[in-house]
All heavy atoms as a GROMACS GRO file, in nm:
protein
  629
    1MET      N    1   9.146  10.922  11.754
    1MET     CA    2   9.187  10.874  11.625
    1MET      C    3   9.063  10.840  11.545
    1MET      O    4   8.968  10.783  11.598
    1MET     CB    5   9.276  10.752  11.639
    1MET     CG    6   9.311  10.691  11.505
    1MET     SD    7   9.437  10.562  11.503
    1MET     CE    8   9.379  10.447  11.622
    2LYS      N    9   9.064  10.873  11.416
    2LYS     CA   10   8.951  10.842  11.330
    2LYS      C   11   8.998  10.748  11.220
    2LYS      O   12   9.093  10.778  11.148
    2LYS     CB   13   8.893  10.970  11.270
    2LYS     CG   14   8.762  10.947  11.200
    2LYS     CD   15   8.688  11.077  11.179
    2LYS     CE   16   8.548  11.049  11.130
    2LYS     NZ   17   8.470  11.171  11.117
    3ILE      N   18   8.930  10.633  11.209
    3ILE     CA   19   8.968  10.534  11.108
    3ILE      C   20   8.853  10.510  11.012
    3ILE      O   21   8.736  10.538  11.043
    3ILE     CB   22   9.010  10.400  11.173
    3ILE    CG1   23   8.891  10.332  11.242
    3ILE    CG2   24   9.125  10.419  11.270
    3ILE    CD1   25   8.920  10.190  11.288
    4ILE      N   26   8.889  10.461  10.894
    4ILE     CA   27   8.788  10.416  10.798
    4ILE      C   28   8.814  10.268  10.773
    4ILE      O   29   8.930  10.226  10.764
    4ILE     CB   30   8.792  10.497  10.667
    4ILE    CG1   31   8.673  10.459  10.578
    4ILE    CG2   32   8.923  10.482  10.593
    4ILE    CD1   33   8.650  10.555  10.463
    5VAL      N   34   8.707  10.190  10.768
    5VAL     CA   35   8.718  10.047  10.745
    5VAL      C   36   8.638  10.014  10.620
    5VAL      O   37   8.515  10.031  10.618
    5VAL     CB   38   8.663   9.965  10.865
    5VAL    CG1   39   8.672   9.816  10.836
    5VAL    CG2   40   8.737  10.000  10.993
    6THR      N   41   8.707   9.970  10.514
    6THR     CA   42   8.636   9.920  10.396
    6THR      C   43   8.607   9.772  10.421
    6THR      O   44   8.679   9.706  10.496
    6THR     CB   45   8.719   9.936  10.267
    6THR    OG1   46   8.834   9.854  10.275
    6THR    CG2   47   8.759  10.081  10.246
    7GLY      N   48   8.503   9.722  10.360
    7GLY     CA   49   8.467   9.582  10.384
    7GLY      C   50   8.413   9.560  10.524
    7GLY      O   51   8.429   9.453  10.582
    8ALA      N   52   8.349   9.661  10.578
    8ALA     CA   53   8.300   9.654  10.716
    8ALA      C   54   8.192   9.547  10.736
    8ALA      O   55   8.171   9.503  10.848
    8ALA     CB   56   8.247   9.791  10.760
    9GLY      N   57   8.127   9.506  10.629
    9GLY     CA   58   8.022   9.405  10.641
    9GLY      C   59   8.073   9.262  10.634
    9GLY      O   60   7.997   9.167  10.655
   10GLY      N   61   8.201   9.245  10.607
   10GLY     CA   62   8.258   9.110  10.598
   10GLY      C   63   8.291   9.052  10.734
   10GLY      O   64   8.278   9.119  10.839
   11PHE      N   65   8.337   8.929  10.734
   11PHE     CA   66   8.367   8.858  10.858
   11PHE      C   67   8.470   8.933  10.943
   11PHE      O   68   8.448   8.960  11.061
   11PHE     CB   69   8.417   8.716  10.827
   11PHE     CG   70   8.456   8.638  10.949
   11PHE    CD1   71   8.358   8.583  11.030
   11PHE    CD2   72   8.589   8.621  10.984
   11PHE    CE1   73   8.392   8.512  11.145
   11PHE    CE2   74   8.624   8.550  11.097
   11PHE     CZ   75   8.526   8.495  11.178
   12ILE      N   76   8.583   8.969  10.884
   12ILE     CA   77   8.688   9.038  10.959
   12ILE      C   78   8.642   9.180  10.993
   12ILE      O   79   8.664   9.228  11.105
   12ILE     CB   80   8.820   9.039  10.881
   12ILE    CG1   81   8.871   8.896  10.864
   12ILE    CG2   82   8.925   9.125  10.952
   12ILE    CD1   83   8.989   8.882  10.771
   13GLY      N   84   8.577   9.247  10.898
   13GLY     CA   85   8.530   9.383  10.922
   13GLY      C   86   8.432   9.392  11.038
   13GLY      O   87   8.443   9.482  11.123
   14LYS      N   88   8.338   9.299  11.046
   14LYS     CA   89   8.242   9.299  11.156
   14LYS      C   90   8.311   9.282  11.290
   14LYS      O   91   8.276   9.348  11.388
   14LYS     CB   92   8.140   9.186  11.136
   14LYS     CG   93   8.039   9.212  11.028
   14LYS     CD   94   7.947   9.092  11.012
   14LYS     CE   95   7.854   9.110  10.894
   14LYS     NZ   96   7.771   8.991  10.872
   15ASN      N   97   8.408   9.192  11.295
   15ASN     CA   98   8.482   9.170  11.421
   15ASN      C   99   8.566   9.291  11.458
   15ASN      O  100   8.575   9.326  11.576
   15ASN     CB  101   8.568   9.044  11.409
   15ASN     CG  102   8.485   8.918  11.422
   15ASN    OD1  103   8.443   8.883  11.530
   15ASN    ND2  104   8.457   8.854  11.311
   16LEU      N  105   8.625   9.354  11.360
   16LEU     CA  106   8.703   9.476  11.387
   16LEU      C  107   8.612   9.585  11.442
   16LEU      O  108   8.646   9.652  11.540
   16LEU     CB  109   8.773   9.523  11.261
   16LEU     CG  110   8.854   9.650  11.276
   16LEU    CD1  111   8.973   9.628  11.369
   16LEU    CD2  112   8.902   9.700  11.141
   17LEU      N  113   8.495   9.604  11.381
   17LEU     CA  114   8.401   9.706  11.430
   17LEU      C  115   8.358   9.676  11.573
   17LEU      O  116   8.351   9.767  11.656
   17LEU     CB  117   8.279   9.715  11.339
   17LEU     CG  118   8.301   9.768  11.199
   17LEU    CD1  119   8.168   9.772  11.123
   17LEU    CD2  120   8.366   9.904  11.199
   18PHE      N  121   8.331   9.551  11.602
   18PHE     CA  122   8.291   9.513  11.737
   18PHE      C  123   8.399   9.550  11.838
   18PHE      O  124   8.372   9.606  11.943
   18PHE     CB  125   8.262   9.362  11.743
   18PHE     CG  126   8.231   9.315  11.882
   18PHE    CD1  127   8.106   9.337  11.937
   18PHE    CD2  128   8.326   9.250  11.958
   18PHE    CE1  129   8.076   9.294  12.067
   18PHE    CE2  130   8.299   9.207  12.087
   18PHE     CZ  131   8.173   9.229  12.142
   19ASN      N  132   8.524   9.523  11.802
   19ASN     CA  133   8.634   9.550  11.895
   19ASN      C  134   8.666   9.698  11.906
   19ASN      O  135   8.707   9.744  12.012
   19ASN     CB  136   8.758   9.470  11.855
   19ASN     CG  137   8.743   9.324  11.892
   19ASN    OD1  138   8.728   9.291  12.008
   19ASN    ND2  139   8.742   9.238  11.792
   20THR      N  140   8.648   9.775  11.800
   20THR     CA  141   8.673   9.919  11.810
   20THR      C  142   8.566   9.986  11.893
   20THR      O  143   8.591  10.092  11.952
   20THR     CB  144   8.682   9.988  11.672
   20THR    OG1  145   8.561   9.965  11.600
   20THR    CG2  146   8.801   9.939  11.593
   21ALA      N  147   8.448   9.927  11.901
   21ALA     CA  148   8.341   9.984  11.982
   21ALA      C  149   8.379   9.986  12.130
   21ALA      O  150   8.324  10.064  12.207
   21ALA     CB  151   8.211   9.905  11.962
   22LEU      N  152   8.474   9.904  12.166
   22LEU     CA  153   8.518   9.897  12.306
   22LEU      C  154   8.615  10.009  12.342
   22LEU      O  155   8.642  10.031  12.460
   22LEU     CB  156   8.585   9.761  12.331
   22LEU     CG  157   8.499   9.638  12.302
   22LEU    CD1  158   8.583   9.511  12.320
   22LEU    CD2  159   8.377   9.635  12.391
   23ASP      N  160   8.666  10.080  12.242
   23ASP     CA  161   8.764  10.187  12.267
   23ASP      C  162   8.702  10.323  12.237
   23ASP      O  163   8.680  10.357  12.121
   23ASP     CB  164   8.888  10.165  12.179
   23ASP     CG  165   9.001  10.259  12.214
   23ASP    OD1  166   8.976  10.369  12.268
   23ASP    OD2  167   9.117  10.223  12.186
   24PRO      N  168   8.676  10.403  12.338
   24PRO     CA  169   8.612  10.533  12.317
   24PRO      C  170   8.701  10.635  12.246
   24PRO      O  171   8.654  10.740  12.203
   24PRO     CB  172   8.579  10.580  12.459
   24PRO     CG  173   8.680  10.511  12.545
   24PRO     CD  174   8.706  10.378  12.479
   25ASN      N  175   8.830  10.605  12.230
   25ASN     CA  176   8.922  10.696  12.162
   25ASN      C  177   8.926  10.677  12.011
   25ASN      O  178   8.997  10.749  11.941
   25ASN     CB  179   9.063  10.681  12.218
   25ASN     CG  180   9.068  10.715  12.365
   25ASN    OD1  181   9.017  10.819  12.406
   25ASN    ND2  182   9.128  10.628  12.444
   26ILE      N  183   8.851  10.578  11.960
   26ILE     CA  184   8.851  10.551  11.817
   26ILE      C  185   8.715  10.585  11.758
   26ILE      O  186   8.612  10.533  11.803
   26ILE     CB  187   8.884  10.403  11.788
   26ILE    CG1  188   9.024  10.367  11.842
   26ILE    CG2  189   8.875  10.373  11.639
   26ILE    CD1  190   9.060  10.222  11.827
   27GLU      N  191   8.714  10.672  11.658
   27GLU     CA  192   8.594  10.700  11.581
   27GLU      C  193   8.605  10.622  11.451
   27GLU      O  194   8.712  10.618  11.390
   27GLU     CB  195   8.585  10.849  11.547
   27GLU     CG  196   8.562  10.939  11.665
   27GLU     CD  197   8.556  11.084  11.620
   27GLU    OE1  198   8.472  11.117  11.535
   27GLU    OE2  199   8.638  11.163  11.671
   28VAL      N  200   8.494  10.561  11.408
   28VAL     CA  201   8.496  10.474  11.291
   28VAL      C  202   8.401  10.524  11.183
   28VAL      O  203   8.286  10.557  11.212
   28VAL     CB  204   8.459  10.329  11.329
   28VAL    CG1  205   8.455  10.240  11.206
   28VAL    CG2  206   8.555  10.274  11.432
   29ARG      N  207   8.452  10.528  11.061
   29ARG     CA  208   8.369  10.547  10.942
   29ARG      C  209   8.373  10.411  10.872
   29ARG      O  210   8.479  10.364  10.831
   29ARG     CB  211   8.429  10.657  10.854
   29ARG     CG  212   8.345  10.690  10.733
   29ARG     CD  213   8.401  10.811  10.660
   29ARG     NE  214   8.388  10.930  10.746
   29ARG     CZ  215   8.461  11.041  10.732
   29ARG    NH1  216   8.552  11.050  10.637
   29ARG    NH2  217   8.443  11.143  10.813
   30ALA      N  218   8.260  10.346  10.862
   30ALA     CA  219   8.252  10.210  10.810
   30ALA      C  220   8.192  10.209  10.669
   30ALA      O  221   8.085  10.264  10.647
   30ALA     CB  222   8.167  10.124  10.903
   31VAL      N  223   8.264  10.147  10.576
   31VAL     CA  224   8.220  10.141  10.437
   31VAL      C  225   8.157  10.004  10.411
   31VAL      O  226   8.219   9.900  10.432
   31VAL     CB  227   8.338  10.164  10.340
   31VAL    CG1  228   8.291  10.153  10.195
   31VAL    CG2  229   8.403  10.300  10.366
   32PHE      N  230   8.032  10.009  10.364
   32PHE     CA  231   7.956   9.889  10.332
   32PHE      C  232   7.916   9.891  10.185
   32PHE      O  233   7.898   9.998  10.127
   32PHE     CB  234   7.826   9.881  10.414
   32PHE     CG  235   7.848   9.856  10.561
   32PHE    CD1  236   7.871   9.961  10.648
   32PHE    CD2  237   7.844   9.728  10.611
   32PHE    CE1  238   7.890   9.940  10.784
   32PHE    CE2  239   7.862   9.704  10.747
   32PHE     CZ  240   7.885   9.810  10.832
   33ARG      N  241   7.896   9.775  10.128
   33ARG     CA  242   7.843   9.765   9.992
   33ARG      C  243   7.696   9.808   9.991
   33ARG      O  244   7.648   9.871   9.899
   33ARG     CB  245   7.857   9.622   9.940
   33ARG     CG  246   7.806   9.606   9.798
   33ARG     CD  247   7.831   9.467   9.744
   33ARG     NE  248   7.975   9.452   9.725
   33ARG     CZ  249   8.043   9.340   9.747
   33ARG    NH1  250   7.979   9.234   9.789
   33ARG    NH2  251   8.172   9.335   9.726
   34GLU      N  252   7.626   9.771  10.097
   34GLU     CA  253   7.484   9.807  10.108
   34GLU      C  254   7.453   9.830  10.255
   34GLU      O  255   7.491   9.750  10.340
   34GLU     CB  256   7.397   9.694  10.053
   34GLU     CG  257   7.251   9.726  10.048
   34GLU     CD  258   7.170   9.613   9.983
   34GLU    OE1  259   7.222   9.545   9.894
   34GLU    OE2  260   7.056   9.595  10.025
   35ILE      N  261   7.382   9.939  10.283
   35ILE     CA  262   7.347   9.972  10.421
   35ILE      C  263   7.199   9.949  10.443
   35ILE      O  264   7.116   9.990  10.362
   35ILE     CB  265   7.380  10.120  10.452
   35ILE    CG1  266   7.530  10.145  10.443
   35ILE    CG2  267   7.329  10.158  10.591
   35ILE    CD1  268   7.568  10.291  10.457
   36ASN      N  269   7.167   9.884  10.553
   36ASN     CA  270   7.029   9.871  10.596
   36ASN      C  271   6.990  10.005  10.656
   36ASN      O  272   7.040  10.043  10.762
   36ASN     CB  273   7.016   9.758  10.698
   36ASN     CG  274   6.877   9.743  10.754
   36ASN    OD1  275   6.790   9.828  10.732
   36ASN    ND2  276   6.855   9.637  10.828
   37LYS      N  277   6.903  10.080  10.590
   37LYS     CA  278   6.869  10.216  10.631
   37LYS      C  279   6.806  10.222  10.770
   37LYS      O  280   6.809  10.324  10.835
   37LYS     CB  281   6.775  10.282  10.529
   37LYS     CG  282   6.826  10.281  10.388
   37LYS     CD  283   6.950  10.365  10.371
   37LYS     CE  284   6.989  10.368  10.225
   37LYS     NZ  285   7.124  10.402  10.198
   38GLU      N  286   6.750  10.112  10.817
   38GLU     CA  287   6.686  10.108  10.948
   38GLU      C  288   6.785  10.071  11.059
   38GLU      O  289   6.753  10.078  11.176
   38GLU     CB  290   6.568  10.011  10.946
   38GLU     CG  291   6.460  10.053  10.849
   38GLU     CD  292   6.348   9.950  10.837
   38GLU    OE1  293   6.349   9.852  10.913
   38GLU    OE2  294   6.263   9.970  10.751
   39GLN      N  295   6.904  10.031  11.019
   39GLN     CA  296   7.006   9.987  11.115
   39GLN      C  297   7.060  10.105  11.194
   39GLN      O  298   7.100  10.206  11.138
   39GLN     CB  299   7.119   9.920  11.038
   39GLN     CG  300   7.237   9.879  11.122
   39GLN     CD  301   7.348   9.819  11.038
   39GLN    OE1  302   7.330   9.789  10.922
   39GLN    NE2  303   7.465   9.803  11.097
   40LYS      N  304   7.060  10.093  11.324
   40LYS     CA  305   7.122  10.194  11.410
   40LYS      C  306   7.267  10.151  11.431
   40LYS      O  307   7.295  10.034  11.448
   40LYS     CB  308   7.048  10.204  11.542
   40LYS     CG  309   6.909  10.261  11.528
   40LYS     CD  310   6.842  10.275  11.662
   40LYS     CE  311   6.702  10.331  11.643
   40LYS     NZ  312   6.632  10.345  11.770
   41SER      N  313   7.355  10.248  11.431
   41SER     CA  314   7.496  10.215  11.443
   41SER      C  315   7.570  10.324  11.518
   41SER      O  316   7.540  10.443  11.501
   41SER     CB  317   7.556  10.199  11.303
   41SER     OG  318   7.695  10.178  11.312
   42PRO      N  319   7.670  10.286  11.597
   42PRO     CA  320   7.753  10.386  11.664
   42PRO      C  321   7.859  10.444  11.570
   42PRO      O  322   7.934  10.532  11.607
   42PRO     CB  323   7.819  10.308  11.777
   42PRO     CG  324   7.826  10.169  11.725
   42PRO     CD  325   7.702  10.151  11.640
   43TYR      N  326   7.864  10.394  11.446
   43TYR     CA  327   7.964  10.435  11.349
   43TYR      C  328   7.903  10.525  11.243
   43TYR      O  329   7.782  10.522  11.219
   43TYR     CB  330   8.025  10.313  11.279
   43TYR     CG  331   8.056  10.200  11.371
   43TYR    CD1  332   7.981  10.083  11.370
   43TYR    CD2  333   8.159  10.212  11.463
   43TYR    CE1  334   8.009   9.980  11.458
   43TYR    CE2  335   8.188  10.109  11.551
   43TYR     CZ  336   8.112   9.994  11.548
   43TYR     OH  337   8.140   9.894  11.634
   44GLU      N  338   7.988  10.600  11.177
   44GLU     CA  339   7.945  10.675  11.060
   44GLU      C  340   7.945  10.575  10.944
   44GLU      O  341   8.047  10.512  10.914
   44GLU     CB  342   8.043  10.788  11.032
   44GLU     CG  343   8.005  10.872  10.913
   44GLU     CD  344   8.106  10.981  10.885
   44GLU    OE1  345   8.190  11.010  10.973
   44GLU    OE2  346   8.100  11.036  10.776
   45LEU      N  347   7.830  10.557  10.880
   45LEU     CA  348   7.818  10.458  10.774
   45LEU      C  349   7.827  10.522  10.637
   45LEU      O  350   7.769  10.628  10.613
   45LEU     CB  351   7.684  10.385  10.786
   45LEU     CG  352   7.655  10.319  10.922
   45LEU    CD1  353   7.518  10.253  10.920
   45LEU    CD2  354   7.762  10.218  10.956
   46VAL      N  355   7.900  10.456  10.547
   46VAL     CA  356   7.914  10.500  10.409
   46VAL      C  357   7.880  10.383  10.319
   46VAL      O  358   7.926  10.271  10.343
   46VAL     CB  359   8.059  10.547  10.380
   46VAL    CG1  360   8.075  10.585  10.234
   46VAL    CG2  361   8.098  10.662  10.470
   47GLU      N  362   7.799  10.407  10.218
   47GLU     CA  363   7.762  10.302  10.124
   47GLU      C  364   7.833  10.325   9.992
   47GLU      O  365   7.819  10.431   9.931
   47GLU     CB  366   7.611  10.300  10.102
   47GLU     CG  367   7.564  10.187  10.014
   47GLU     CD  368   7.412  10.179  10.007
   47GLU    OE1  369   7.345  10.219  10.103
   47GLU    OE2  370   7.361  10.132   9.905
   48ILE      N  371   7.911  10.227   9.950
   48ILE     CA  372   7.976  10.228   9.819
   48ILE      C  373   7.947  10.092   9.758
   48ILE      O  374   8.000   9.990   9.803
   48ILE     CB  375   8.128  10.251   9.828
   48ILE    CG1  376   8.159  10.383   9.895
   48ILE    CG2  377   8.189  10.246   9.688
   48ILE    CD1  378   8.307  10.410   9.914
   49GLU      N  379   7.862  10.090   9.656
   49GLU     CA  380   7.820   9.963   9.597
   49GLU      C  381   7.936   9.887   9.534
   49GLU      O  382   7.945   9.766   9.544
   49GLU     CB  383   7.712   9.989   9.492
   49GLU     CG  384   7.651   9.863   9.436
   49GLU     CD  385   7.538   9.893   9.340
   49GLU    OE1  386   7.456   9.981   9.372
   49GLU    OE2  387   7.533   9.829   9.235
   50ASP      N  388   8.028   9.960   9.469
   50ASP     CA  389   8.138   9.894   9.400
   50ASP      C  390   8.263   9.982   9.412
   50ASP      O  391   8.268  10.091   9.357
   50ASP     CB  392   8.103   9.873   9.253
   50ASP     CG  393   8.209   9.794   9.177
   50ASP    OD1  394   8.281   9.715   9.240
   50ASP    OD2  395   8.219   9.813   9.055
   51ILE      N  396   8.362   9.935   9.485
   51ILE     CA  397   8.488  10.007   9.495
   51ILE      C  398   8.570   9.973   9.372
   51ILE      O  399   8.597   9.855   9.345
   51ILE     CB  400   8.566   9.968   9.623
   51ILE    CG1  401   8.488  10.012   9.748
   51ILE    CG2  402   8.706  10.029   9.622
   51ILE    CD1  403   8.550   9.967   9.878
   52ASN      N  404   8.607  10.076   9.297
   52ASN     CA  405   8.687  10.055   9.176
   52ASN      C  406   8.772  10.179   9.149
   52ASN      O  407   8.774  10.271   9.231
   52ASN     CB  408   8.597  10.021   9.057
   52ASN     CG  409   8.494  10.128   9.029
   52ASN    OD1  410   8.528  10.246   9.021
   52ASN    ND2  411   8.369  10.089   9.014
   53SER      N  412   8.838  10.183   9.036
   53SER     CA  413   8.928  10.295   9.005
   53SER      C  414   8.852  10.427   8.989
   53SER      O  415   8.913  10.534   8.996
   53SER     CB  416   9.008  10.266   8.879
   53SER     OG  417   8.922  10.250   8.768
   54GLY      N  418   8.721  10.422   8.971
   54GLY     CA  419   8.642  10.543   8.957
   54GLY      C  420   8.580  10.592   9.088
   54GLY      O  421   8.512  10.694   9.089
   55THR      N  422   8.603  10.522   9.197
   55THR     CA  423   8.545  10.562   9.326
   55THR      C  424   8.604  10.695   9.371
   55THR      O  425   8.726  10.711   9.375
   55THR     CB  426   8.571  10.454   9.433
   55THR    OG1  427   8.516  10.330   9.388
   55THR    CG2  428   8.509  10.492   9.566
   56ASN      N  429   8.518  10.789   9.404
   56ASN     CA  430   8.561  10.920   9.451
   56ASN      C  431   8.575  10.916   9.604
   56ASN      O  432   8.477  10.915   9.676
   56ASN     CB  433   8.461  11.028   9.409
   56ASN     CG  434   8.504  11.166   9.451
   56ASN    OD1  435   8.601  11.184   9.523
   56ASN    ND2  436   8.431  11.266   9.404
   57TRP      N  437   8.698  10.917   9.651
   57TRP     CA  438   8.726  10.906   9.794
   57TRP      C  439   8.744  11.041   9.862
   57TRP      O  440   8.766  11.046   9.983
   57TRP     CB  441   8.853  10.823   9.815
   57TRP     CG  442   8.836  10.680   9.778
   57TRP    CD1  443   8.870  10.622   9.660
   57TRP    CD2  444   8.779  10.577   9.858
   57TRP    NE1  445   8.838  10.489   9.661
   57TRP    CE2  446   8.782  10.459   9.782
   57TRP    CE3  447   8.725  10.574   9.987
   57TRP    CZ2  448   8.733  10.339   9.831
   57TRP    CZ3  449   8.677  10.453  10.036
   57TRP    CH2  450   8.681  10.338   9.959
   58LYS      N  451   8.738  11.149   9.785
   58LYS     CA  452   8.772  11.282   9.838
   58LYS      C  453   8.700  11.313   9.970
   58LYS      O  454   8.763  11.339  10.071
   58LYS     CB  455   8.743  11.389   9.735
   58LYS     CG  456   8.789  11.525   9.778
   58LYS     CD  457   8.768  11.629   9.670
   58LYS     CE  458   8.815  11.764   9.719
   58LYS     NZ  459   8.798  11.867   9.618
   59GLY      N  460   8.570  11.312   9.972
   59GLY     CA  461   8.497  11.343  10.094
   59GLY      C  462   8.499  11.231  10.196
   59GLY      O  463   8.495  11.254  10.316
   60ILE      N  464   8.508  11.109  10.148
   60ILE     CA  465   8.503  10.993  10.236
   60ILE      C  466   8.628  10.985  10.324
   60ILE      O  467   8.621  10.946  10.441
   60ILE     CB  468   8.486  10.863  10.153
   60ILE    CG1  469   8.354  10.869  10.075
   60ILE    CG2  470   8.492  10.740  10.241
   60ILE    CD1  471   8.339  10.761   9.970
   61LEU      N  472   8.742  11.024  10.272
   61LEU     CA  473   8.868  11.015  10.347
   61LEU      C  474   8.900  11.141  10.427
   61LEU      O  475   9.002  11.147  10.496
   61LEU     CB  476   8.984  10.984  10.252
   61LEU     CG  477   8.981  10.846  10.188
   61LEU    CD1  478   9.094  10.830  10.088
   61LEU    CD2  479   8.986  10.736  10.292
   62GLU      N  480   8.812  11.240  10.420
   62GLU     CA  481   8.836  11.364  10.492
   62GLU      C  482   8.843  11.338  10.643
   62GLU      O  483   8.760  11.269  10.699
   62GLU     CB  484   8.722  11.462  10.463
   62GLU     CG  485   8.747  11.601  10.513
   62GLU     CD  486   8.641  11.698  10.464
   62GLU    OE1  487   8.599  11.689  10.348
   62GLU    OE2  488   8.600  11.781  10.546
   63ASP      N  489   8.944  11.392  10.707
   63ASP     CA  490   8.967  11.382  10.852
   63ASP      C  491   9.002  11.241  10.900
   63ASP      O  492   8.994  11.214  11.019
   63ASP     CB  493   8.846  11.433  10.931
   63ASP     CG  494   8.815  11.578  10.901
   63ASP    OD1  495   8.910  11.654  10.874
   63ASP    OD2  496   8.697  11.616  10.906
   64ILE      N  497   9.038  11.152  10.810
   64ILE     CA  498   9.072  11.014  10.848
   64ILE      C  499   9.221  11.004  10.879
   64ILE      O  500   9.304  11.055  10.806
   64ILE     CB  501   9.035  10.915  10.735
   64ILE    CG1  502   8.884  10.911  10.714
   64ILE    CG2  503   9.090  10.776  10.761
   64ILE    CD1  504   8.805  10.858  10.831
   65ASP      N  505   9.254  10.938  10.990
   65ASP     CA  506   9.394  10.917  11.029
   65ASP      C  507   9.449  10.785  10.974
   65ASP      O  508   9.567  10.776  10.940
   65ASP     CB  509   9.407  10.915  11.182
   65ASP     CG  510   9.365  11.046  11.244
   65ASP    OD1  511   9.417  11.151  11.202
   65ASP    OD2  512   9.278  11.044  11.333
   66THR      N  513   9.363  10.683  10.970
   66THR     CA  514   9.408  10.549  10.930
   66THR      C  515   9.303  10.481  10.843
   66THR      O  516   9.184  10.488  10.872
   66THR     CB  517   9.431  10.461  11.056
   66THR    OG1  518   9.526  10.525  11.140
   66THR    CG2  519   9.480  10.323  11.019
   67VAL      N  520   9.351  10.414  10.738
   67VAL     CA  521   9.264  10.335  10.650
   67VAL      C  522   9.292  10.188  10.675
   67VAL      O  523   9.407  10.145  10.671
   67VAL     CB  524   9.289  10.367  10.500
   67VAL    CG1  525   9.208  10.275  10.411
   67VAL    CG2  526   9.260  10.513  10.471
   68ILE      N  527   9.186  10.113  10.702
   68ILE     CA  528   9.197   9.967  10.714
   68ILE      C  529   9.116   9.910  10.599
   68ILE      O  530   8.992   9.914  10.601
   68ILE     CB  531   9.148   9.917  10.850
   68ILE    CG1  532   9.230   9.983  10.961
   68ILE    CG2  533   9.158   9.764  10.856
   68ILE    CD1  534   9.184   9.951  11.101
   69HIS      N  535   9.186   9.862  10.498
   69HIS     CA  536   9.122   9.817  10.375
   69HIS      C  537   9.099   9.667  10.379
   69HIS      O  538   9.192   9.587  10.367
   69HIS     CB  539   9.209   9.855  10.255
   69HIS     CG  540   9.150   9.818  10.123
   69HIS    ND1  541   9.021   9.851  10.088
   69HIS    CD2  542   9.203   9.752  10.019
   69HIS    CE1  543   8.998   9.807   9.966
   69HIS    NE2  544   9.107   9.745   9.922
   70LEU      N  545   8.972   9.628  10.399
   70LEU     CA  546   8.937   9.486  10.408
   70LEU      C  547   8.844   9.443  10.295
   70LEU      O  548   8.806   9.326  10.288
   70LEU     CB  549   8.869   9.458  10.543
   70LEU     CG  550   8.953   9.488  10.667
   70LEU    CD1  551   8.869   9.472  10.793
   70LEU    CD2  552   9.076   9.399  10.670
   71ALA      N  553   8.804   9.537  10.209
   71ALA     CA  554   8.714   9.502  10.100
   71ALA      C  555   8.785   9.411  10.001
   71ALA      O  556   8.905   9.426   9.975
   71ALA     CB  557   8.667   9.630  10.029
   72GLU      N  558   8.710   9.318   9.948
   72GLU     CA  559   8.767   9.227   9.849
   72GLU      C  560   8.661   9.192   9.746
   72GLU      O  561   8.542   9.215   9.767
   72GLU     CB  562   8.816   9.099   9.916
   72GLU     CG  563   8.702   9.015   9.974
   72GLU     CD  564   8.748   8.879  10.021
   72GLU    OE1  565   8.825   8.813   9.949
   72GLU    OE2  566   8.708   8.839  10.129
   73ARG      N  567   8.704   9.139   9.639
   73ARG     CA  568   8.612   9.092   9.537
   73ARG      C  569   8.583   8.946   9.570
   73ARG      O  570   8.668   8.858   9.552
   73ARG     CB  571   8.676   9.105   9.399
   73ARG     CG  572   8.582   9.073   9.290
   73ARG     CD  573   8.647   9.105   9.158
   73ARG     NE  574   8.547   9.098   9.053
   73ARG     CZ  575   8.570   9.131   8.929
   73ARG    NH1  576   8.689   9.174   8.894
   73ARG    NH2  577   8.475   9.122   8.840
   74ALA      N  578   8.465   8.922   9.621
   74ALA     CA  579   8.430   8.786   9.666
   74ALA      C  580   8.322   8.726   9.577
   74ALA      O  581   8.248   8.797   9.510
   74ALA     CB  582   8.380   8.792   9.810
   75HIS      N  583   8.314   8.596   9.580
   75HIS     CA  584   8.210   8.522   9.509
   75HIS      C  585   8.212   8.552   9.360
   75HIS      O  586   8.109   8.566   9.296
   75HIS     CB  587   8.072   8.550   9.568
   75HIS     CG  588   8.068   8.537   9.717
   75HIS    ND1  589   8.085   8.417   9.780
   75HIS    CD2  590   8.055   8.629   9.815
   75HIS    CE1  591   8.080   8.435   9.910
   75HIS    NE2  592   8.063   8.564   9.934
   76PHE      N  593   8.331   8.563   9.304
   76PHE     CA  594   8.349   8.590   9.163
   76PHE      C  595   8.402   8.464   9.097
   76PHE      O  596   8.503   8.410   9.141
   76PHE     CB  597   8.446   8.707   9.142
   76PHE     CG  598   8.474   8.738   8.998
   76PHE    CD1  599   8.380   8.808   8.924
   76PHE    CD2  600   8.590   8.699   8.939
   76PHE    CE1  601   8.404   8.837   8.791
   76PHE    CE2  602   8.616   8.728   8.807
   76PHE     CZ  603   8.521   8.797   8.733
   77THR      N  604   8.334   8.417   8.997
   77THR     CA  605   8.380   8.298   8.928
   77THR      C  606   8.413   8.332   8.784
   77THR      O  607   8.354   8.420   8.723
   77THR     CB  608   8.275   8.186   8.931
   77THR    OG1  609   8.155   8.235   8.871
   77THR    CG2  610   8.244   8.143   9.073
   78THR      N  611   8.508   8.260   8.729
   78THR     CA  612   8.544   8.277   8.589
   78THR      C  613   8.530   8.143   8.518
   78THR      O  614   8.539   8.037   8.579
   78THR     CB  615   8.690   8.325   8.573
   78THR    OG1  616   8.776   8.230   8.634
   78THR    CG2  617   8.710   8.460   8.639
   79ALA      N  618   8.507   8.151   8.390
   79ALA     CA  619   8.498   8.028   8.311
   79ALA      C  620   8.638   7.970   8.295
   79ALA      O  621   8.734   8.042   8.276
   79ALA     CB  622   8.437   8.059   8.176
   80THR      N  623   8.649   7.839   8.307
   80THR     CA  624   8.780   7.777   8.293
   80THR      C  625   8.792   7.708   8.160
   80THR      O  626   8.702   7.681   8.092
   80THR     CB  627   8.803   7.673   8.404
   80THR    OG1  628   8.697   7.579   8.404
   80THR    CG2  629   8.815   7.742   8.536
   0.00000   0.00000   0.00000
């Protein structure tokens, strides 16, 4: 099975990646806001700085069986 995880750098995303590493039957494509280019990873890494309505998912979702969407808009404040 091949899954994609958005928000892979967040608290829940990191824990999910750690646990999927224990299952050899799961291939992971992990979406990060920013990738450390020197980081070695057992996952296929994808960098998307800002997920929005203009994000082109065509190639990113190719061959994916399951999407786990954990990305969120965090640390955003508005004037009250």
